[in-house]
Phi, psi and omega in degrees: 000136185289145177285173191299311184301314179296319180300314180302314178297325184284322179301316181298327184276331188249346184306315180298336183289342176261355180279165175306156183301330181291351180252003183298332179260019182279172173260146181242132182230129181238123183218147171287137177233143178274114177252168179296126175075000186198158170248126184243149171278108180262131177254131178228138178256129185239122178251105177086157186288338181281356184293119183259314187233145180207146182287160177247160170225140191266129185300324183290329174296318179290323181287331176293326178291321180297314181298321183288319189264337176081008183232118173303319176301309179299319179297313173295317181296314179295324182288323181288318175306308183294323176296324181299319180295319180291321174305317179292320178298327186288341182287336178263007182253106175235093184303141176277083184251037177296123186302336182292341178272356187298317184302321183280351191229004181278136176233175182234156171213166183256141174231163173281124185289315179304314183287344188237033179303319183293312177300320184285338180293341180249008184226146170302138182198168176217141184279150171220095184058239180263017178243171178230141171270122168242177188239139172239157185238111176293122180228157176267107179280340173195163184306124178085352186240119176255156177213190179208153181232151184283138176275117182267173175301320181290321179294318176303318175293323177296323180277356185065032185250136177270171180298319184299321176297316177302318181293320180294314180291320183299315178302317172299307185288329183288327173295321186276316184283324183229067181308145177299137177231127179229119184215151174301139182303318183299323180291320182293319183296317176299324181294320186279329187289146173295158183304324186284350180255350185296320182294323178294316179303319180297325183285331192237035184247031182292332179296338184268352182292138174075022179232143179235147175261120175258115180210205173232177184296327182273347181060027180237123181052041179276353180298338179299336180308334179290349176279345182275080190311327180295333177287316176294322181292321176299317180294315188296315180300319179296325173271342179075033181205161171293164180241135163266132185247117184256113179285097188280336173184174172306339190268338181198163182231139178262129178255131179231132174304130184302321182286346181261351182296138180274126178082185178261173185302330175301321177300319179296321180293324176295322180296314182298315181297317186288321172296316178305315185282328190258335193234341185250134176300147184301325180289347183249004173288139178247310182197158172257005185267171174243136181246163176225130171268117177274111183287340180279307175288341184055045175222163170255131181233164178281121172285309181217118173264108185296138175291338174280069185290329174285153184253001183258010180074016181265354180280161179286138180282132177218157177296148176283143183243117177279128178268128181272097183250010184058046186275347184262000000 
């Protein structure tokens, strides 16, 4: 089975031969694109000089299909057929990206700083411990269908907005567009599980007791909700304790009362690291660290900063070091 780089060059040379006849004279462009937590090779087909926007397909997805089916021809054929459908759909997709609408529709999300150095070099951002706030622009891609694009330095300059202005507007818009949701983990699991599994979960859900899920109503990029301190304060006051915050993904954070946590925060950080590596897709990982919300100081500090700052397993293994911040 050929390696990835050889496969990529073959795809570039042969992809159009599997496309519909009207695309046989098109141009194929393969370029690296910075996505959250990873760089991916994006393939785009451009037909005619007037082409401004076109969908992309990722070479690693085609390669994964090739490795599964064992057939180069099948992988190319299936991928080209799928891409042709996306090209046809794109003809009816005209995103509303009037730069004047950015201020009212910019929102924010959190990414891991070390894992996203390449991405962060080209976008407005601000650091929050080992994380960074970046901005996304909610747009209507077609009537009734919304999507979002990352706000780059170029987009911010076109809009005449500084990072400080982006943060101010995004803070307000994120609360409005994606309101914070904090609910007991047990309640969320019962909501998500199919009916036939709920009774079993009720009998074996002791691990979910005393844990809350901090996210937003859409449950997409909801981990940024932990930046809205007033919501953390309300929860901490309700339970009468500081909160240990475990970043389970970019979509949510798990809150545990500091006094109820089993073991010390270093053990929790090891648990977070293990779950990230074994159960969370790379593009959805947020951090291997554990944070603490101090309800009296009303601040979030690092309880344990993991030496594994990267999320792809490429960092050097080192012992976890607990910071004594007097969080309990």
